[in-house]
Biopython code that builds the backbone (N, CA, C, O; Angstrom):
import numpy as np
from Bio.PDB.StructureBuilder import StructureBuilder

atoms = [
    (1, "MET", "N", (147.469, -35.438, 154.449)),
    (1, "MET", "CA", (148.742, -36.078, 154.294)),
    (1, "MET", "C", (148.834, -37.313, 155.182)),
    (1, "MET", "O", (149.329, -38.359, 154.761)),
    (2, "LEU", "N", (148.355, -37.179, 156.412)),
    (2, "LEU", "CA", (148.382, -38.342, 157.306)),
    (2, "LEU", "C", (147.464, -39.446, 156.793)),
    (2, "LEU", "O", (147.795, -40.628, 156.889)),
    (3, "ARG", "N", (146.311, -39.061, 156.250)),
    (3, "ARG", "CA", (145.396, -40.057, 155.696)),
    (3, "ARG", "C", (146.070, -40.819, 154.563)),
    (3, "ARG", "O", (145.987, -42.045, 154.499)),
    (4, "VAL", "N", (146.731, -40.101, 153.680)),
    (4, "VAL", "CA", (147.433, -40.740, 152.564)),
    (4, "VAL", "C", (148.535, -41.653, 153.091)),
    (4, "VAL", "O", (148.703, -42.770, 152.601)),
    (5, "ALA", "N", (149.270, -41.193, 154.067)),
    (5, "ALA", "CA", (150.339, -42.017, 154.642)),
    (5, "ALA", "C", (149.765, -43.289, 155.266)),
    (5, "ALA", "O", (150.327, -44.371, 155.098)),
    (6, "ARG", "N", (148.649, -43.159, 155.984)),
    (6, "ARG", "CA", (148.000, -44.341, 156.559)),
    (6, "ARG", "C", (147.541, -45.301, 155.473)),
    (6, "ARG", "O", (147.687, -46.516, 155.612)),
    (7, "GLU", "N", (146.983, -44.758, 154.385)),
    (7, "GLU", "CA", (146.537, -45.600, 153.273)),
    (7, "GLU", "C", (147.711, -46.334, 152.640)),
    (7, "GLU", "O", (147.599, -47.508, 152.286)),
    (8, "GLN", "N", (148.836, -45.642, 152.498)),
    (8, "GLN", "CA", (150.024, -46.287, 151.930)),
    (8, "GLN", "C", (150.505, -47.423, 152.821)),
    (8, "GLN", "O", (150.861, -48.495, 152.333)),
    (9, "LEU", "N", (150.516, -47.188, 154.106)),
    (9, "LEU", "CA", (150.919, -48.237, 155.037)),
    (9, "LEU", "C", (149.963, -49.422, 154.970)),
    (9, "LEU", "O", (150.400, -50.573, 154.980)),
    (10, "ALA", "N", (148.665, -49.152, 154.904)),
    (10, "ALA", "CA", (147.667, -50.216, 154.838)),
    (10, "ALA", "C", (147.805, -51.034, 153.560)),
    (10, "ALA", "O", (147.480, -52.221, 153.535)),
    (11, "ALA", "N", (148.285, -50.394, 152.502)),
    (11, "ALA", "CA", (148.474, -51.071, 151.222)),
    (11, "ALA", "C", (149.793, -51.844, 151.180)),
    (11, "ALA", "O", (150.108, -52.485, 150.177)),
    (12, "GLY", "N", (150.562, -51.783, 152.271)),
    (12, "GLY", "CA", (151.813, -52.530, 152.342)),
    (12, "GLY", "C", (153.050, -51.750, 151.937)),
    (12, "GLY", "O", (154.141, -52.315, 151.865)),
    (13, "ASP", "N", (152.896, -50.457, 151.673)),
    (13, "ASP", "CA", (154.042, -49.618, 151.301)),
    (13, "ASP", "C", (154.502, -48.846, 152.532)),
    (13, "ASP", "O", (153.896, -47.843, 152.910)),
    (14, "ASP", "N", (155.580, -49.323, 153.154)),
    (14, "ASP", "CA", (156.069, -48.642, 154.353)),
    (14, "ASP", "C", (157.249, -47.719, 154.063)),
    (14, "ASP", "O", (157.953, -47.303, 154.984)),
    (15, "SER", "N", (157.467, -47.397, 152.785)),
    (15, "SER", "CA", (158.587, -46.517, 152.434)),
    (15, "SER", "C", (158.328, -45.074, 152.848)),
    (15, "SER", "O", (159.265, -44.328, 153.132)),
    (16, "LEU", "N", (157.054, -44.680, 152.881)),
    (16, "LEU", "CA", (156.665, -43.306, 153.244)),
    (16, "LEU", "C", (157.558, -42.258, 152.572)),
    (16, "LEU", "O", (158.137, -41.395, 153.232)),
    (17, "GLN", "N", (157.650, -42.355, 151.277)),
    (17, "GLN", "CA", (158.400, -41.364, 150.512)),
    (17, "GLN", "C", (157.615, -40.052, 150.518)),
    (17, "GLN", "O", (156.469, -40.012, 150.069)),
    (18, "LEU", "N", (158.218, -38.995, 151.018)),
    (18, "LEU", "CA", (157.507, -37.727, 151.175)),
    (18, "LEU", "C", (157.052, -37.163, 149.836)),
    (18, "LEU", "O", (155.991, -36.543, 149.764)),
    (19, "ASN", "N", (157.828, -37.362, 148.774)),
    (19, "ASN", "CA", (157.414, -36.886, 147.453)),
    (19, "ASN", "C", (156.143, -37.597, 146.999)),
    (19, "ASN", "O", (155.242, -36.965, 146.447)),
    (20, "ALA", "N", (156.065, -38.897, 147.226)),
    (20, "ALA", "CA", (154.878, -39.668, 146.842)),
    (20, "ALA", "C", (153.680, -39.262, 147.690)),
    (20, "ALA", "O", (152.566, -39.145, 147.179)),
    (21, "ILE", "N", (153.901, -39.049, 148.969)),
    (21, "ILE", "CA", (152.814, -38.615, 149.854)),
    (21, "ILE", "C", (152.250, -37.287, 149.345)),
    (21, "ILE", "O", (151.033, -37.110, 149.291)),
    (22, "ALA", "N", (153.119, -36.364, 148.977)),
    (22, "ALA", "CA", (152.679, -35.062, 148.467)),
    (22, "ALA", "C", (151.844, -35.242, 147.205)),
    (22, "ALA", "O", (150.762, -34.668, 147.089)),
    (23, "ARG", "N", (152.336, -36.028, 146.269)),
    (23, "ARG", "CA", (151.630, -36.239, 145.001)),
    (23, "ARG", "C", (150.248, -36.842, 145.253)),
    (23, "ARG", "O", (149.248, -36.358, 144.723)),
    (24, "LEU", "N", (150.199, -37.895, 146.058)),
    (24, "LEU", "CA", (148.932, -38.576, 146.331)),
    (24, "LEU", "C", (147.954, -37.714, 147.129)),
    (24, "LEU", "O", (146.739, -37.859, 146.996)),
    (25, "ALA", "N", (148.487, -36.822, 147.953)),
    (25, "ALA", "CA", (147.634, -35.929, 148.753)),
    (25, "ALA", "C", (147.203, -34.690, 147.968)),
    (25, "ALA", "O", (146.340, -33.934, 148.413)),
    (26, "GLY", "N", (147.811, -34.491, 146.798)),
    (26, "GLY", "CA", (147.443, -33.337, 145.986)),
    (26, "GLY", "C", (148.000, -32.029, 146.501)),
    (26, "GLY", "O", (147.407, -30.968, 146.306)),
    (27, "VAL", "N", (149.153, -32.111, 147.165)),
    (27, "VAL", "CA", (149.809, -30.901, 147.669)),
    (27, "VAL", "C", (151.238, -30.863, 147.144)),
    (27, "VAL", "O", (151.749, -31.861, 146.634)),
    (28, "GLY", "N", (151.864, -29.729, 147.271)),
    (28, "GLY", "CA", (153.256, -29.611, 146.878)),
    (28, "GLY", "C", (154.165, -30.269, 147.901)),
    (28, "GLY", "O", (153.826, -30.372, 149.080)),
    (29, "VAL", "N", (155.314, -30.708, 147.438)),
    (29, "VAL", "CA", (156.247, -31.379, 148.336)),
    (29, "VAL", "C", (156.712, -30.441, 149.448)),
    (29, "VAL", "O", (157.017, -30.891, 150.552)),
    (30, "GLY", "N", (156.768, -29.143, 149.161)),
    (30, "GLY", "CA", (157.152, -28.174, 150.183)),
    (30, "GLY", "C", (156.175, -28.163, 151.348)),
    (30, "GLY", "O", (156.573, -27.967, 152.496)),
    (31, "THR", "N", (154.899, -28.372, 151.055)),
    (31, "THR", "CA", (153.880, -28.436, 152.111)),
    (31, "THR", "C", (154.154, -29.608, 153.036)),
    (31, "THR", "O", (154.069, -29.478, 154.257)),
    (32, "VAL", "N", (154.481, -30.751, 152.454)),
    (32, "VAL", "CA", (154.777, -31.930, 153.267)),
    (32, "VAL", "C", (155.989, -31.660, 154.142)),
    (32, "VAL", "O", (155.967, -31.950, 155.338)),
    (33, "TYR", "N", (157.051, -31.106, 153.557)),
    (33, "TYR", "CA", (158.272, -30.854, 154.321)),
    (33, "TYR", "C", (158.094, -29.778, 155.386)),
    (33, "TYR", "O", (158.825, -29.770, 156.376)),
    (34, "ARG", "N", (157.130, -28.863, 155.203)),
    (34, "ARG", "CA", (156.862, -27.879, 156.251)),
    (34, "ARG", "C", (156.244, -28.545, 157.481)),
    (34, "ARG", "O", (156.465, -28.108, 158.610)),
    (35, "HIS", "N", (155.473, -29.599, 157.252)),
    (35, "HIS", "CA", (154.837, -30.307, 158.365)),
    (35, "HIS", "C", (155.707, -31.415, 158.934)),
    (35, "HIS", "O", (155.685, -31.674, 160.137)),
    (36, "PHE", "N", (156.473, -32.066, 158.070)),
    (36, "PHE", "CA", (157.299, -33.213, 158.462)),
    (36, "PHE", "C", (158.688, -33.022, 157.861)),
    (36, "PHE", "O", (158.864, -33.107, 156.646)),
    (37, "LEU", "N", (159.668, -32.766, 158.715)),
    (37, "LEU", "CA", (161.015, -32.488, 158.216)),
    (37, "LEU", "C", (161.636, -33.684, 157.511)),
    (37, "LEU", "O", (162.509, -33.527, 156.657)),
    (38, "ASN", "N", (161.181, -34.884, 157.874)),
    (38, "ASN", "CA", (161.719, -36.101, 157.268)),
    (38, "ASN", "C", (160.759, -37.255, 157.523)),
    (38, "ASN", "O", (159.726, -37.084, 158.171)),
    (39, "ARG", "N", (161.110, -38.439, 157.004)),
    (39, "ARG", "CA", (160.256, -39.613, 157.185)),
    (39, "ARG", "C", (160.039, -39.936, 158.656)),
    (39, "ARG", "O", (158.944, -40.334, 159.055)),
    (40, "ARG", "N", (161.069, -39.766, 159.450)),
    (40, "ARG", "CA", (160.954, -40.076, 160.875)),
    (40, "ARG", "C", (159.877, -39.204, 161.535)),
    (40, "ARG", "O", (159.096, -39.685, 162.356)),
    (41, "ALA", "N", (159.845, -37.937, 161.171)),
    (41, "ALA", "CA", (158.835, -37.038, 161.723)),
    (41, "ALA", "C", (157.433, -37.483, 161.311)),
    (41, "ALA", "O", (156.491, -37.386, 162.096)),
    (42, "LEU", "N", (157.299, -37.971, 160.082)),
    (42, "LEU", "CA", (156.004, -38.476, 159.627)),
    (42, "LEU", "C", (155.623, -39.735, 160.399)),
    (42, "LEU", "O", (154.478, -39.875, 160.826)),
    (43, "TRP", "N", (156.578, -40.656, 160.581)),
    (43, "TRP", "CA", (156.327, -41.867, 161.373)),
    (43, "TRP", "C", (155.879, -41.497, 162.785)),
    (43, "TRP", "O", (154.937, -42.084, 163.317)),
    (44, "GLU", "N", (156.554, -40.525, 163.386)),
    (44, "GLU", "CA", (156.202, -40.107, 164.750)),
    (44, "GLU", "C", (154.797, -39.525, 164.805)),
    (44, "GLU", "O", (154.045, -39.797, 165.740)),
    (45, "ALA", "N", (154.444, -38.728, 163.809)),
    (45, "ALA", "CA", (153.091, -38.158, 163.774)),
    (45, "ALA", "C", (152.049, -39.266, 163.638)),
    (45, "ALA", "O", (151.000, -39.214, 164.280)),
    (46, "LEU", "N", (152.330, -40.249, 162.821)),
    (46, "LEU", "CA", (151.395, -41.360, 162.655)),
    (46, "LEU", "C", (151.263, -42.176, 163.940)),
    (46, "LEU", "O", (150.177, -42.643, 164.282)),
    (47, "SER", "N", (152.366, -42.339, 164.635)),
    (47, "SER", "CA", (152.329, -43.186, 165.825)),
    (47, "SER", "C", (151.717, -42.486, 167.035)),
    (47, "SER", "O", (151.309, -43.148, 167.990)),
    (48, "THR", "N", (151.651, -41.168, 167.006)),
    (48, "THR", "CA", (151.111, -40.439, 168.156)),
    (48, "THR", "C", (149.718, -39.871, 167.915)),
    (48, "THR", "O", (149.110, -39.314, 168.830)),
    (49, "GLU", "N", (149.207, -40.005, 166.690)),
    (49, "GLU", "CA", (147.878, -39.437, 166.436)),
    (49, "GLU", "C", (146.809, -40.274, 167.130)),
    (49, "GLU", "O", (146.973, -41.474, 167.352)),
    (50, "HIS", "N", (145.739, -39.618, 167.456)),
    (50, "HIS", "CA", (144.627, -40.261, 168.151)),
    (50, "HIS", "C", (143.481, -40.448, 167.178)),
    (50, "HIS", "O", (143.043, -39.478, 166.559)),
    (51, "PRO", "N", (142.983, -41.665, 167.023)),
    (51, "PRO", "CA", (141.857, -41.871, 166.110)),
    (51, "PRO", "C", (140.633, -41.088, 166.554)),
    (51, "PRO", "O", (140.372, -40.926, 167.747)),
    (52, "ALA", "N", (139.899, -40.613, 165.579)),
    (52, "ALA", "CA", (138.692, -39.819, 165.894)),
    (52, "ALA", "C", (137.525, -40.705, 166.214)),
    (52, "ALA", "O", (136.435, -40.211, 166.500)),
]
sb = StructureBuilder()
sb.init_structure("model")
sb.init_model(0)
sb.init_chain("A")
sb.init_seg("    ")
for serial, (resi, resn, name, xyz) in enumerate(atoms, 1):
    if name == "N":
        sb.init_residue(resn, " ", resi, " ")
    sb.init_atom(name, np.array(xyz, "f"), 0.0, 1.0, " ", f" {name:<3s}", serial, name[0])
structure = sb.get_structure()
């Protein structure tokens, strides 16, 4: 999910719609919402992750 979100941002789409992230990641929207309660939570996860 984070990879898909990063790809969306790199492509210029900063909307981070959780439904779209779920579809593109091949998971159910409920899975996304279990990890990220909202867009802000997803933004925070992206901003605090450490590159491998």
